[in-house]
Backbone and ligand atoms as CSV (ligand in chain L), in Angstrom:
chain,resi,resn,atom,element,x,y,z
A,1,MET,N,N,32.995,15.197,13.575
A,1,MET,CA,C,31.942,15.641,14.361
A,1,MET,C,C,30.942,14.482,14.666
A,2,ASN,N,N,30.162,14.340,15.716
A,2,ASN,CA,C,29.366,13.253,16.073
A,2,ASN,C,C,28.292,13.302,15.191
A,3,GLN,N,N,27.976,12.450,14.307
A,3,GLN,CA,C,26.646,12.306,13.506
A,3,GLN,C,C,25.498,11.719,14.114
A,4,LYS,N,N,24.574,12.505,14.115
A,4,LYS,CA,C,23.391,11.792,14.609
A,4,LYS,C,C,22.497,11.411,13.537
A,5,ILE,N,N,22.494,10.072,13.152
A,5,ILE,CA,C,21.740,9.432,11.931
A,5,ILE,C,C,20.305,9.235,12.254
A,6,SER,N,N,19.429,9.717,11.671
A,6,SER,CA,C,18.105,9.406,11.867
A,6,SER,C,C,17.582,9.273,10.333
A,7,SER,N,N,17.369,7.912,10.024
A,7,SER,CA,C,16.948,7.758,8.454
A,7,SER,C,C,15.652,8.255,8.241
A,8,THR,N,N,14.795,8.408,9.085
A,8,THR,CA,C,13.540,8.827,8.747
A,8,THR,C,C,13.123,10.368,9.225
A,9,LEU,N,N,14.076,10.995,9.559
A,9,LEU,CA,C,13.955,12.519,9.780
A,9,LEU,C,C,13.723,13.261,8.658
A,10,LEU,N,N,12.572,13.989,8.492
A,10,LEU,CA,C,12.183,14.621,7.226
A,10,LEU,C,C,12.244,16.165,7.437
A,11,PHE,N,N,12.731,16.948,6.543
A,11,PHE,CA,C,12.441,18.468,6.459
A,11,PHE,C,C,11.373,18.667,5.302
A,12,VAL,N,N,10.238,19.182,5.470
A,12,VAL,CA,C,9.452,19.093,4.488
A,12,VAL,C,C,9.284,20.611,3.989
A,13,THR,N,N,9.563,20.903,2.834
A,13,THR,CA,C,9.547,22.170,2.143
A,13,THR,C,C,9.620,22.194,0.775
A,14,SER,N,N,8.835,23.027,-0.081
A,14,SER,CA,C,8.958,23.195,-1.426
A,14,SER,C,C,9.828,24.319,-1.892
A,15,ASN,N,N,10.600,24.914,-0.828
A,15,ASN,CA,C,11.376,25.965,-1.166
A,15,ASN,C,C,12.956,25.507,-1.284
A,16,PRO,N,N,13.361,25.345,-2.310
A,16,PRO,CA,C,14.956,24.873,-2.522
A,16,PRO,C,C,15.970,25.697,-1.816
A,17,ASN,N,N,15.554,27.043,-1.847
A,17,ASN,CA,C,16.705,27.854,-1.107
A,17,ASN,C,C,16.732,27.582,0.369
A,18,LYS,N,N,15.428,27.579,0.968
A,18,LYS,CA,C,15.386,27.091,2.359
A,18,LYS,C,C,16.154,25.693,2.611
A,19,ALA,N,N,15.875,24.725,1.705
A,19,ALA,CA,C,16.492,23.369,1.936
A,19,ALA,C,C,17.885,23.501,1.940
A,20,SER,N,N,18.469,24.312,1.104
A,20,SER,CA,C,19.883,24.276,0.899
A,20,SER,C,C,20.683,25.075,2.074
A,21,GLU,N,N,19.935,26.106,2.408
A,21,GLU,CA,C,20.327,26.789,3.786
A,21,GLU,C,C,20.347,26.056,4.987
A,22,VAL,N,N,19.258,25.309,5.099
A,22,VAL,CA,C,19.032,24.395,6.278
A,22,VAL,C,C,20.041,23.144,6.323
A,23,ARG,N,N,20.223,22.662,5.032
A,23,ARG,CA,C,21.212,21.523,5.057
A,23,ARG,C,C,22.638,22.001,5.511
A,24,LYS,N,N,22.916,23.112,5.054
A,24,LYS,CA,C,24.214,23.599,5.539
A,24,LYS,C,C,24.491,23.741,7.044
A,25,ILE,N,N,23.417,24.370,7.656
A,25,ILE,CA,C,23.421,24.730,9.147
A,25,ILE,C,C,23.357,23.216,9.704
A,26,LEU,N,N,22.362,22.402,9.452
A,26,LEU,CA,C,22.333,21.162,10.225
A,26,LEU,C,C,23.558,20.205,9.812
A,27,ASN,N,N,23.894,20.207,8.746
A,27,ASN,CA,C,25.169,19.394,8.438
A,27,ASN,C,C,26.362,19.572,9.229
A,28,LYS,N,N,26.401,21.048,9.483
A,28,LYS,CA,C,27.599,21.670,10.439
A,28,LYS,C,C,27.389,21.065,11.845
A,29,ASN,N,N,26.290,20.806,12.118
A,29,ASN,CA,C,25.891,20.268,13.525
A,29,ASN,C,C,25.701,18.825,13.657
A,30,GLY,N,N,26.230,18.177,12.526
A,30,GLY,CA,C,26.073,16.820,12.592
A,30,GLY,C,C,24.575,16.106,12.467
A,31,ILE,N,N,23.626,16.866,11.850
A,31,ILE,CA,C,22.415,16.256,11.853
A,31,ILE,C,C,21.912,16.116,10.282
A,32,SER,N,N,21.640,14.871,10.041
A,32,SER,CA,C,21.400,14.507,8.661
A,32,SER,C,C,19.651,14.342,8.524
A,33,PHE,N,N,19.333,14.639,7.483
A,33,PHE,CA,C,17.870,14.508,7.246
A,33,PHE,C,C,17.432,14.271,5.886
A,34,HIS,N,N,16.176,13.750,5.523
A,34,HIS,CA,C,15.902,13.775,4.018
A,34,HIS,C,C,14.949,14.978,3.942
A,35,HIS,N,N,15.421,15.507,2.730
A,35,HIS,CA,C,14.448,16.591,2.260
A,35,HIS,C,C,13.113,16.057,1.629
A,36,MET,N,N,11.974,16.390,2.120
A,36,MET,CA,C,10.745,16.065,1.257
A,36,MET,C,C,10.266,17.311,0.583
A,37,ASN,N,N,10.341,17.167,-0.703
A,37,ASN,CA,C,9.959,18.503,-1.603
A,37,ASN,C,C,8.645,18.408,-1.741
A,38,ALA,N,N,7.757,18.953,-0.834
A,38,ALA,CA,C,6.398,19.034,-0.896
A,38,ALA,C,C,5.905,20.411,-0.344
A,39,SER,N,N,4.811,20.818,-0.796
A,39,SER,CA,C,4.083,21.934,-0.117
A,39,SER,C,C,2.800,21.313,0.723
A,40,TYR,N,N,2.401,22.092,1.471
A,40,TYR,CA,C,1.403,21.527,2.391
A,40,TYR,C,C,0.423,22.724,2.643
A,41,GLN,N,N,-0.812,22.460,3.232
A,41,GLN,CA,C,-1.693,23.489,3.414
A,41,GLN,C,C,-1.377,24.163,4.740
A,42,GLU,N,N,-1.467,25.435,4.803
A,42,GLU,CA,C,-1.348,26.198,6.172
A,42,GLU,C,C,-2.531,26.874,6.543
A,43,ILE,N,N,-2.783,26.870,7.848
A,43,ILE,CA,C,-3.991,27.501,8.338
A,43,ILE,C,C,-3.625,29.012,8.397
A,44,GLN,N,N,-4.584,30.006,8.477
A,44,GLN,CA,C,-4.333,31.423,8.477
A,44,GLN,C,C,-4.437,31.904,9.972
A,45,SER,N,N,-3.244,32.435,10.281
A,45,SER,CA,C,-3.222,32.988,11.563
A,45,SER,C,C,-2.057,34.087,11.650
A,46,SER,N,N,-2.301,34.976,12.587
A,46,SER,CA,C,-1.301,36.092,12.652
A,46,SER,C,C,-0.061,35.645,13.228
A,47,SER,N,N,0.033,34.303,13.782
A,47,SER,CA,C,1.246,33.922,14.534
A,47,SER,C,C,1.801,32.803,13.633
A,48,LEU,N,N,3.279,33.069,13.495
A,48,LEU,CA,C,3.802,31.990,12.877
A,48,LEU,C,C,4.110,30.745,13.439
A,49,LYS,N,N,4.014,30.976,14.942
A,49,LYS,CA,C,4.151,29.684,15.764
A,49,LYS,C,C,2.935,28.771,15.748
A,50,THR,N,N,1.684,29.684,15.547
A,50,THR,CA,C,0.446,28.674,15.294
A,50,THR,C,C,0.458,28.031,14.093
A,51,ILE,N,N,0.776,28.720,13.040
A,51,ILE,CA,C,0.838,28.085,11.795
A,51,ILE,C,C,1.905,26.969,11.634
A,52,ALA,N,N,2.964,27.227,12.236
A,52,ALA,CA,C,4.105,26.163,12.128
A,52,ALA,C,C,3.524,24.841,13.024
A,53,THR,N,N,2.994,25.209,14.103
A,53,THR,CA,C,2.564,24.076,14.988
A,53,THR,C,C,1.337,23.317,14.409
A,54,GLU,N,N,0.599,23.926,13.838
A,54,GLU,CA,C,-0.726,23.163,13.183
A,54,GLU,C,C,-0.126,22.424,11.875
A,55,SER,N,N,0.671,23.012,11.051
A,55,SER,CA,C,1.259,22.316,9.793
A,55,SER,C,C,2.066,20.998,10.193
A,56,ALA,N,N,3.049,21.130,11.404
A,56,ALA,CA,C,3.791,20.176,11.732
A,56,ALA,C,C,2.770,18.955,12.244
A,57,ARG,N,N,1.767,19.299,13.099
A,57,ARG,CA,C,0.705,18.322,13.562
A,57,ARG,C,C,0.030,17.500,12.341
A,58,CYS,N,N,-0.465,18.377,11.406
A,58,CYS,CA,C,-1.169,17.752,10.232
A,58,CYS,C,C,-0.051,16.797,9.463
A,59,LEU,N,N,1.092,17.297,9.103
A,59,LEU,CA,C,1.955,16.434,8.333
A,59,LEU,C,C,2.204,15.213,9.163
A,60,TYR,N,N,2.605,15.354,10.492
A,60,TYR,CA,C,2.820,14.122,11.243
A,60,TYR,C,C,1.702,13.039,11.215
A,61,GLU,N,N,0.613,13.473,11.257
A,61,GLU,CA,C,-0.843,12.593,11.222
A,61,GLU,C,C,-0.642,11.795,9.902
A,62,ARG,N,N,-0.189,12.614,8.836
A,62,ARG,CA,C,-0.126,11.904,7.398
A,62,ARG,C,C,1.085,11.057,7.346
A,63,LEU,N,N,2.110,11.504,7.843
A,63,LEU,CA,C,3.473,10.762,7.472
A,63,LEU,C,C,3.879,9.861,8.553
A,64,LYS,N,N,3.494,10.099,9.771
A,64,LYS,CA,C,3.955,9.367,10.861
A,64,LYS,C,C,5.439,9.038,11.039
A,65,THR,N,N,6.074,10.129,10.853
A,65,THR,CA,C,7.732,9.989,11.009
A,65,THR,C,C,8.247,11.262,11.533
A,66,PRO,N,N,9.194,11.268,12.387
A,66,PRO,CA,C,9.696,12.535,12.825
A,66,PRO,C,C,9.915,13.526,11.781
A,67,LEU,N,N,9.545,14.775,11.806
A,67,LEU,CA,C,9.602,15.630,10.854
A,67,LEU,C,C,9.719,17.150,11.330
A,68,PHE,N,N,10.373,18.008,10.509
A,68,PHE,CA,C,10.254,19.492,10.916
A,68,PHE,C,C,10.118,20.223,9.732
A,69,LEU,N,N,9.639,21.294,9.970
A,69,LEU,CA,C,9.360,22.269,8.895
A,69,LEU,C,C,9.676,23.818,9.363
A,70,GLU,N,N,9.685,24.826,8.485
A,70,GLU,CA,C,9.997,26.178,8.958
A,70,GLU,C,C,8.970,26.987,8.307
A,71,ASP,N,N,8.450,28.016,9.169
A,71,ASP,CA,C,7.765,28.948,8.761
A,71,ASP,C,C,8.360,30.381,9.101
A,72,SER,N,N,8.442,31.243,7.920
A,72,SER,CA,C,9.129,32.511,8.207
A,72,SER,C,C,8.329,33.680,7.642
A,73,GLY,N,N,8.795,34.904,8.023
A,73,GLY,CA,C,8.190,35.996,7.362
A,73,GLY,C,C,9.037,37.235,7.872
A,74,LEU,N,N,8.659,38.094,6.772
A,74,LEU,CA,C,9.253,39.441,7.019
A,74,LEU,C,C,8.247,40.541,7.673
A,75,PHE,N,N,8.541,41.049,8.836
A,75,PHE,CA,C,7.545,41.995,9.527
A,75,PHE,C,C,8.064,43.395,9.633
A,76,ILE,N,N,7.345,44.343,8.840
A,76,ILE,CA,C,7.747,45.680,8.637
A,76,ILE,C,C,6.891,46.605,9.883
A,77,GLU,N,N,7.805,47.260,10.687
A,77,GLU,CA,C,7.284,47.780,11.830
A,77,GLU,C,C,6.254,48.924,11.357
A,78,GLN,N,N,6.561,49.759,10.489
A,78,GLN,CA,C,5.639,50.851,10.081
A,78,GLN,C,C,4.242,50.407,9.324
A,79,LEU,N,N,4.356,49.146,8.938
A,79,LEU,CA,C,3.145,48.563,8.165
A,79,LEU,C,C,2.438,47.578,9.124
A,80,SER,N,N,2.568,47.939,10.505
A,80,SER,CA,C,2.008,47.055,11.578
A,80,SER,C,C,2.440,45.625,11.412
A,81,GLY,N,N,3.479,45.208,11.031
A,81,GLY,CA,C,4.087,43.867,10.881
A,81,GLY,C,C,3.749,43.100,9.657
A,82,PHE,N,N,3.134,43.879,8.565
A,82,PHE,CA,C,2.876,43.360,7.302
A,82,PHE,C,C,4.141,43.200,6.509
A,83,PRO,N,N,4.398,42.204,5.785
A,83,PRO,CA,C,3.435,41.211,5.387
A,83,PRO,C,C,3.456,39.915,6.366
A,84,GLY,N,N,4.334,39.781,7.294
A,84,GLY,CA,C,4.456,38.880,8.425
A,84,GLY,C,C,3.961,37.455,7.829
A,85,PRO,N,N,2.862,36.859,8.441
A,85,PRO,CA,C,2.622,35.429,8.043
A,85,PRO,C,C,2.156,35.405,6.412
A,86,TYR,N,N,1.943,36.652,5.900
A,86,TYR,CA,C,1.602,36.545,4.492
A,86,TYR,C,C,2.754,36.636,3.543
A,87,SER,N,N,3.837,36.652,4.003
A,87,SER,CA,C,5.107,37.023,3.266
A,87,SER,C,C,5.183,36.277,1.991
A,88,SER,N,N,4.828,34.922,1.985
A,88,SER,CA,C,5.011,34.160,0.852
A,88,SER,C,C,4.059,34.562,-0.273
A,89,TYR,N,N,2.977,34.860,0.160
A,89,TYR,CA,C,1.769,35.477,-0.838
A,89,TYR,C,C,2.316,36.716,-1.295
A,90,VAL,N,N,2.597,37.713,-0.559
A,90,VAL,CA,C,2.941,38.946,-0.843
A,90,VAL,C,C,4.342,39.035,-1.627
A,91,TYR,N,N,5.151,38.056,-1.457
A,91,TYR,CA,C,6.422,38.083,-2.336
A,91,TYR,C,C,5.810,37.538,-3.796
A,92,LYS,N,N,4.913,36.666,-3.785
A,92,LYS,CA,C,4.464,36.069,-5.173
A,92,LYS,C,C,3.738,37.140,-5.895
A,93,THR,N,N,2.916,38.012,-5.335
A,93,THR,CA,C,2.085,38.959,-6.034
A,93,THR,C,C,2.700,40.168,-6.294
A,94,ILE,N,N,3.149,41.059,-5.044
A,94,ILE,CA,C,3.636,42.488,-5.548
A,94,ILE,C,C,5.255,42.284,-5.432
A,95,GLY,N,N,5.803,41.404,-4.846
A,95,GLY,CA,C,7.227,41.183,-4.894
A,95,GLY,C,C,8.050,42.231,-4.162
A,96,ASN,N,N,9.268,42.238,-4.421
A,96,ASN,CA,C,10.142,43.317,-3.664
A,96,ASN,C,C,9.772,44.668,-4.250
A,97,SER,N,N,9.513,44.809,-5.354
A,97,SER,CA,C,9.136,46.102,-6.078
A,97,SER,C,C,8.019,46.705,-5.444
A,98,GLY,N,N,6.930,45.876,-5.191
A,98,GLY,CA,C,5.705,46.380,-4.454
A,98,GLY,C,C,5.937,46.819,-3.023
A,99,VAL,N,N,6.660,46.063,-2.296
A,99,VAL,CA,C,7.150,46.185,-0.935
A,99,VAL,C,C,7.865,47.767,-0.901
A,100,LEU,N,N,8.766,47.921,-1.781
A,100,LEU,CA,C,9.485,49.186,-1.848
A,100,LEU,C,C,8.498,50.309,-2.192
A,101,LYS,N,N,7.588,50.067,-2.969
A,101,LYS,CA,C,6.637,51.070,-3.325
A,101,LYS,C,C,5.706,51.481,-1.967
A,102,LEU,N,N,5.438,50.479,-1.271
A,102,LEU,CA,C,4.503,50.680,0.054
A,102,LEU,C,C,5.472,51.479,0.820
A,103,MET,N,N,6.624,51.390,0.870
A,103,MET,CA,C,7.579,52.026,1.800
A,103,MET,C,C,8.144,53.424,1.382
A,104,PHE,N,N,7.704,53.826,0.036
A,104,PHE,CA,C,8.262,54.920,-0.591
A,104,PHE,C,C,8.340,56.106,0.214
A,105,THR,N,N,7.415,56.382,1.166
A,105,THR,CA,C,7.278,57.588,1.739
A,105,THR,C,C,7.579,57.392,3.314
A,106,ILE,N,N,8.061,56.258,3.614
A,106,ILE,CA,C,8.126,55.986,4.883
A,106,ILE,C,C,9.718,56.133,5.367
A,107,ALA,N,N,9.974,56.896,6.431
A,107,ALA,CA,C,11.459,56.972,6.664
A,107,ALA,C,C,11.819,55.927,7.693
A,108,ASN,N,N,11.007,55.559,8.570
A,108,ASN,CA,C,11.399,54.539,9.518
A,108,ASN,C,C,11.350,53.145,8.903
A,109,ARG,N,N,12.345,52.494,8.480
A,109,ARG,CA,C,12.303,51.282,7.669
A,109,ARG,C,C,12.563,50.027,8.570
A,110,THR,N,N,12.434,50.100,9.942
A,110,THR,CA,C,12.939,49.137,10.660
A,110,THR,C,C,11.960,47.762,10.571
A,111,SER,N,N,12.475,46.737,10.517
A,111,SER,CA,C,11.748,45.492,10.138
A,111,SER,C,C,12.492,44.353,10.931
A,112,ARG,N,N,11.733,43.356,10.824
A,112,ARG,CA,C,12.652,42.062,11.401
A,112,ARG,C,C,12.096,40.657,10.523
A,113,PHE,N,N,13.030,39.747,10.375
A,113,PHE,CA,C,12.878,38.639,9.782
A,113,PHE,C,C,12.597,37.759,10.975
A,114,GLU,N,N,11.585,36.725,10.866
A,114,GLU,CA,C,11.410,35.739,11.798
A,114,GLU,C,C,11.272,34.402,11.266
A,115,SER,N,N,11.965,33.370,11.936
A,115,SER,CA,C,11.766,31.979,11.533
A,115,SER,C,C,11.367,31.296,12.767
A,116,VAL,N,N,10.396,30.168,12.420
A,116,VAL,CA,C,9.937,29.410,13.326
A,116,VAL,C,C,10.058,27.893,12.988
A,117,VAL,N,N,10.858,27.116,13.591
A,117,VAL,CA,C,11.054,25.721,13.281
A,117,VAL,C,C,9.973,24.958,14.113
A,118,ALA,N,N,9.298,24.056,13.476
A,118,ALA,CA,C,8.388,23.047,14.289
A,118,ALA,C,C,8.865,21.626,14.113
A,119,TYR,N,N,9.184,21.030,15.243
A,119,TYR,CA,C,9.668,19.568,15.207
A,119,TYR,C,C,8.583,18.818,15.635
A,120,ALA,N,N,8.079,17.695,15.084
A,120,ALA,CA,C,7.212,16.771,15.460
A,120,ALA,C,C,7.706,15.365,15.664
A,121,GLU,N,N,7.555,14.923,16.741
A,121,GLU,CA,C,7.800,13.420,16.803
A,121,GLU,C,C,6.826,12.578,17.222
A,122,ASN,N,N,5.495,13.169,17.631
A,122,ASN,CA,C,4.423,12.333,17.622
A,122,ASN,C,C,3.169,13.379,17.560
A,123,ASP,N,N,1.944,12.792,17.672
A,123,ASP,CA,C,0.862,13.633,17.431
A,123,ASP,C,C,0.798,14.882,18.320
A,124,ASN,N,N,1.330,14.615,19.562
A,124,ASN,CA,C,0.923,15.687,20.696
A,124,ASN,C,C,2.310,16.402,21.018
A,125,ASP,N,N,3.279,16.099,20.336
A,125,ASP,CA,C,4.743,16.630,20.739
A,125,ASP,C,C,5.331,17.548,19.698
A,126,ILE,N,N,5.004,18.787,19.653
A,126,ILE,CA,C,5.459,19.682,18.752
A,126,ILE,C,C,6.516,20.588,19.521
A,127,HIS,N,N,7.660,20.686,19.147
A,127,HIS,CA,C,8.723,21.585,19.610
A,127,HIS,C,C,8.955,22.743,18.788
A,128,LEU,N,N,9.051,24.004,19.256
A,128,LEU,CA,C,9.248,25.099,18.444
A,128,LEU,C,C,10.478,25.652,18.870
A,129,PHE,N,N,11.165,26.298,17.882
A,129,PHE,CA,C,12.390,26.988,17.934
A,129,PHE,C,C,12.358,28.298,17.210
A,130,SER,N,N,12.614,29.463,17.703
A,130,SER,CA,C,12.470,30.596,17.002
A,130,SER,C,C,13.584,31.476,16.669
A,131,GLY,N,N,13.860,32.140,15.539
A,131,GLY,CA,C,14.964,33.044,15.425
A,131,GLY,C,C,14.471,34.459,14.838
A,132,ILE,N,N,14.963,35.430,15.364
A,132,ILE,CA,C,14.600,36.804,15.032
A,132,ILE,C,C,15.846,37.456,14.695
A,133,VAL,N,N,15.691,38.166,13.448
A,133,VAL,CA,C,16.940,38.967,13.092
A,133,VAL,C,C,16.213,40.484,12.860
A,134,LEU,N,N,16.705,41.639,13.707
A,134,LEU,CA,C,16.251,42.914,13.294
A,134,LEU,C,C,16.919,43.450,12.189
A,135,GLY,N,N,16.409,44.526,11.501
A,135,GLY,CA,C,16.990,45.086,10.416
A,135,GLY,C,C,16.160,46.152,9.922
A,136,ARG,N,N,16.420,46.434,8.641
A,136,ARG,CA,C,15.611,47.600,7.881
A,136,ARG,C,C,15.366,47.271,6.516
A,137,ILE,N,N,14.539,47.867,5.950
A,137,ILE,CA,C,14.136,47.637,4.445
A,137,ILE,C,C,15.105,48.691,3.695
A,138,ALA,N,N,15.854,48.104,2.732
A,138,ALA,CA,C,16.825,49.054,1.926
A,138,ALA,C,C,15.886,49.926,1.025
A,139,ASP,N,N,16.494,50.936,0.647
A,139,ASP,CA,C,15.890,51.972,-0.329
A,139,ASP,C,C,15.558,51.366,-1.646
A,140,LYS,N,N,16.418,50.479,-2.082
A,140,LYS,CA,C,16.214,49.856,-3.327
A,140,LYS,C,C,16.568,48.495,-3.434
A,141,LYS,N,N,16.304,47.657,-4.336
A,141,LYS,CA,C,16.886,46.312,-4.375
A,141,LYS,C,C,18.271,46.267,-4.513
A,142,LYS,N,N,19.114,45.520,-3.523
A,142,LYS,CA,C,20.591,45.370,-3.806
A,142,LYS,C,C,21.065,43.939,-3.810
A,143,GLY,N,N,21.666,43.469,-4.848
A,143,GLY,CA,C,22.422,42.057,-4.740
A,143,GLY,C,C,21.413,41.151,-5.312
A,144,LYS,N,N,21.727,39.884,-5.576
A,144,LYS,CA,C,21.188,38.818,-6.171
A,144,LYS,C,C,20.889,37.929,-5.078
A,145,GLY,N,N,19.653,37.658,-4.814
A,145,GLY,CA,C,19.127,36.633,-3.822
A,145,GLY,C,C,17.750,36.267,-3.914
A,146,TRP,N,N,17.355,35.265,-3.227
A,146,TRP,CA,C,15.827,34.857,-3.321
A,146,TRP,C,C,15.127,35.688,-2.421
A,147,GLY,N,N,13.897,35.526,-2.585
A,147,GLY,CA,C,12.854,36.220,-1.753
A,147,GLY,C,C,13.139,37.764,-1.644
A,148,PHE,N,N,13.183,37.994,-0.199
A,148,PHE,CA,C,13.323,39.390,0.139
A,148,PHE,C,C,14.775,39.674,0.386
A,149,ASP,N,N,15.641,38.895,0.256
A,149,ASP,CA,C,17.062,38.947,0.429
A,149,ASP,C,C,17.501,40.197,-0.155
A,150,PRO,N,N,17.099,40.635,-1.218
A,150,PRO,CA,C,17.720,41.949,-1.845
A,150,PRO,C,C,17.240,43.207,-1.247
A,151,ILE,N,N,16.230,43.164,-0.330
A,151,ILE,CA,C,15.682,44.422,0.373
A,151,ILE,C,C,15.833,44.366,1.824
A,152,PHE,N,N,16.346,43.224,2.353
A,152,PHE,CA,C,16.480,43.306,3.867
A,152,PHE,C,C,18.001,43.497,4.310
A,153,ILE,N,N,18.101,44.522,5.053
A,153,ILE,CA,C,19.519,44.733,5.632
A,153,ILE,C,C,19.630,44.496,7.081
A,154,PRO,N,N,20.327,43.474,7.586
A,154,PRO,CA,C,20.288,43.155,8.985
A,154,PRO,C,C,20.968,44.374,9.879
A,155,ARG,N,N,20.430,44.283,11.111
A,155,ARG,CA,C,20.956,45.400,12.075
A,155,ARG,C,C,22.597,45.317,12.071
A,156,ASN,N,N,23.339,46.435,12.188
A,156,ASN,CA,C,24.690,46.497,12.253
A,156,ASN,C,C,25.358,46.229,10.976
A,157,CYS,N,N,24.410,45.972,10.019
A,157,CYS,CA,C,25.168,45.674,8.551
A,157,CYS,C,C,24.776,46.720,7.683
A,158,ASP,N,N,25.826,46.942,6.615
A,158,ASP,CA,C,25.487,48.069,5.555
A,158,ASP,C,C,24.941,47.264,4.219
A,159,GLU,N,N,24.950,46.002,4.154
A,159,GLU,CA,C,24.628,45.246,2.992
A,159,GLU,C,C,23.410,44.387,3.177
A,160,THR,N,N,22.548,44.196,2.158
A,160,THR,CA,C,21.387,43.395,2.232
A,160,THR,C,C,21.734,41.836,2.369
A,161,TYR,N,N,21.026,40.944,2.874
A,161,TYR,CA,C,21.098,39.679,2.756
A,161,TYR,C,C,21.797,39.090,1.450
A,162,ALA,N,N,21.162,39.748,0.345
A,162,ALA,CA,C,21.586,39.383,-1.029
A,162,ALA,C,C,23.035,39.686,-1.225
A,163,GLU,N,N,23.386,41.020,-0.786
A,163,GLU,CA,C,24.631,41.524,-1.140
A,163,GLU,C,C,25.808,40.781,-0.159
A,164,MET,N,N,25.294,40.303,0.915
A,164,MET,CA,C,26.321,39.631,1.887
A,164,MET,C,C,26.802,38.400,1.193
A,165,GLY,N,N,25.960,37.766,0.429
A,165,GLY,CA,C,26.287,36.371,0.027
A,165,GLY,C,C,25.969,35.302,0.939
A,166,ILE,N,N,25.694,34.024,0.486
A,166,ILE,CA,C,25.205,33.003,1.291
A,166,ILE,C,C,25.983,32.779,2.547
A,167,GLU,N,N,27.407,32.712,2.366
A,167,GLU,CA,C,28.100,32.210,3.604
A,167,GLU,C,C,27.868,33.209,4.780
A,168,SER,N,N,28.127,34.651,4.614
A,168,SER,CA,C,27.747,35.519,5.507
A,168,SER,C,C,26.418,35.579,6.072
A,169,LYS,N,N,25.356,35.428,5.196
A,169,LYS,CA,C,23.942,35.389,5.560
A,169,LYS,C,C,23.854,34.321,6.554
A,170,GLN,N,N,24.576,33.192,6.201
A,170,GLN,CA,C,24.309,32.028,7.147
A,170,GLN,C,C,24.799,32.090,8.482
A,171,ARG,N,N,25.673,33.222,8.733
A,171,ARG,CA,C,26.299,33.454,10.135
A,171,ARG,C,C,25.331,34.327,10.923
A,172,VAL,N,N,24.396,34.946,10.272
A,172,VAL,CA,C,23.524,35.800,11.041
A,172,VAL,C,C,22.113,35.873,11.020
A,173,SER,N,N,21.629,34.920,9.875
A,173,SER,CA,C,20.167,34.907,9.549
A,173,SER,C,C,19.238,34.334,10.706
A,174,HIS,N,N,18.072,34.760,10.491
A,174,HIS,CA,C,16.937,34.429,11.247
A,174,HIS,C,C,16.794,32.917,11.151
A,175,ARG,N,N,17.054,32.268,9.994
A,175,ARG,CA,C,17.204,30.726,9.822
A,175,ARG,C,C,18.147,30.322,10.591
A,176,TYR,N,N,19.327,30.850,10.615
A,176,TYR,CA,C,20.509,30.271,11.289
A,176,TYR,C,C,20.332,30.262,12.891
A,177,VAL,N,N,19.656,31.280,13.307
A,177,VAL,CA,C,19.271,31.307,14.748
A,177,VAL,C,C,18.548,30.438,15.156
A,178,ALA,N,N,17.335,30.162,14.501
A,178,ALA,CA,C,16.306,29.181,14.834
A,178,ALA,C,C,16.851,27.730,14.789
A,179,PHE,N,N,17.622,27.559,13.639
A,179,PHE,CA,C,18.091,25.984,13.313
A,179,PHE,C,C,19.268,25.781,14.380
A,180,THR,N,N,19.921,26.724,14.777
A,180,THR,CA,C,20.968,26.466,15.649
A,180,THR,C,C,20.330,26.114,17.097
A,181,LYS,N,N,19.342,26.738,17.372
A,181,LYS,CA,C,18.614,26.232,18.537
A,181,LYS,C,C,18.036,24.969,18.514
A,182,PHE,N,N,17.522,24.592,17.306
A,182,PHE,CA,C,16.868,23.395,17.111
A,182,PHE,C,C,17.969,22.239,17.179
A,183,SER,N,N,19.074,22.606,16.482
A,183,SER,CA,C,20.213,21.623,16.436
A,183,SER,C,C,20.702,21.302,17.790
A,184,ASN,N,N,21.022,22.203,18.758
A,184,ASN,CA,C,21.456,22.079,19.946
A,184,ASN,C,C,20.472,21.258,20.772
A,185,TRP,N,N,19.189,21.460,20.725
A,185,TRP,CA,C,18.159,20.692,21.337
A,185,TRP,C,C,18.216,19.101,20.741
A,186,PHE,N,N,18.178,19.053,19.455
A,186,PHE,CA,C,17.946,17.667,18.986
A,186,PHE,C,C,19.037,16.811,19.300
A,187,LYS,N,N,20.282,17.399,19.418
A,187,LYS,CA,C,21.598,16.637,19.705
A,187,LYS,C,C,21.521,16.043,20.999
A,188,THR,N,N,20.816,16.691,21.986
A,188,THR,CA,C,20.883,16.285,23.434
A,188,THR,C,C,19.532,15.684,23.842
A,189,HIS,N,N,18.513,15.804,23.167
A,189,HIS,CA,C,17.204,15.393,23.785
A,189,HIS,C,C,17.038,13.927,23.506
A,190,GLY,N,N,16.298,13.231,24.488
A,190,GLY,CA,C,15.987,12.013,24.406
A,190,GLY,C,C,17.034,10.930,24.582
L,1,IMP,P1,P,7.346,30.501,4.170
L,1,IMP,O1,O,8.194,30.260,5.415
L,1,IMP,O2,O,7.556,29.489,3.159
L,1,IMP,O3,O,5.864,30.646,4.510
L,1,IMP,O4,O,7.902,31.734,3.291
L,1,IMP,C1,C,7.676,33.197,3.678
L,1,IMP,C2,C,8.311,33.949,2.674
L,1,IMP,O5,O,9.156,34.821,3.271
L,1,IMP,C3,C,9.207,33.223,1.538
L,1,IMP,O6,O,8.282,32.927,0.504
L,1,IMP,C4,C,10.104,34.356,1.098
L,1,IMP,O7,O,9.477,34.967,0.082
L,1,IMP,C5,C,10.307,35.078,2.427
L,1,IMP,N1,N,11.538,34.599,3.077
L,1,IMP,C6,C,11.609,33.739,4.187
L,1,IMP,N2,N,12.890,33.607,4.481
L,1,IMP,C7,C,13.457,34.313,3.573
L,1,IMP,C8,C,15.027,34.623,3.558
L,1,IMP,O8,O,15.745,34.008,4.203
L,1,IMP,N3,N,15.365,35.356,2.509
L,1,IMP,C9,C,14.450,35.945,1.637
L,1,IMP,N4,N,13.150,35.933,1.854
L,1,IMP,C10,C,12.680,35.085,2.787
């Protein structure tokens, strides 16, 4: 495969699960990058795109090298999109058990996972790529996986992301959709 080597392309995330999923997707597409294991401050917004754009802009100002990051979230229809942009905080606080409790009496469990990739190559040039996977919240935790993987069942599937295992998740996930768009663009632009 054609390798596009960029010695300074950075993926900034403190989440090792994200880093490993993204490495597999981008490697398959011949894109190499350095993982910068760091957290960064995020603005508050109801829009993942706005959060990702501002994070990428701030990081580029500090690091001055081409970089990308990903902001993602789980949006539950009957909870008006909650936890959405607050997914990380909600996972750390009430976790999957708390989300299942909130959903206890709710029959319609429709939800979606969203991923937004923001790529910055200069101060004013932020490119966004998004991936959405529709699905539903499981009745209970199933399988071993990180984050909300044990409670999210993608549409047309019977298993949670966690039960599917990483290889199958990688073929359908919100992250796969967003990073495939990013890869296709990155390989051809400029
Ligand atoms: P952020 O993108 O780092 O803001 O994280 C959003 C939160 O959503 C993460 O902390 C996870 O709890 C959750 N999340 C995002 N993507 C996934 C996924 O693929 N599986 C499970 N949980 C996820």
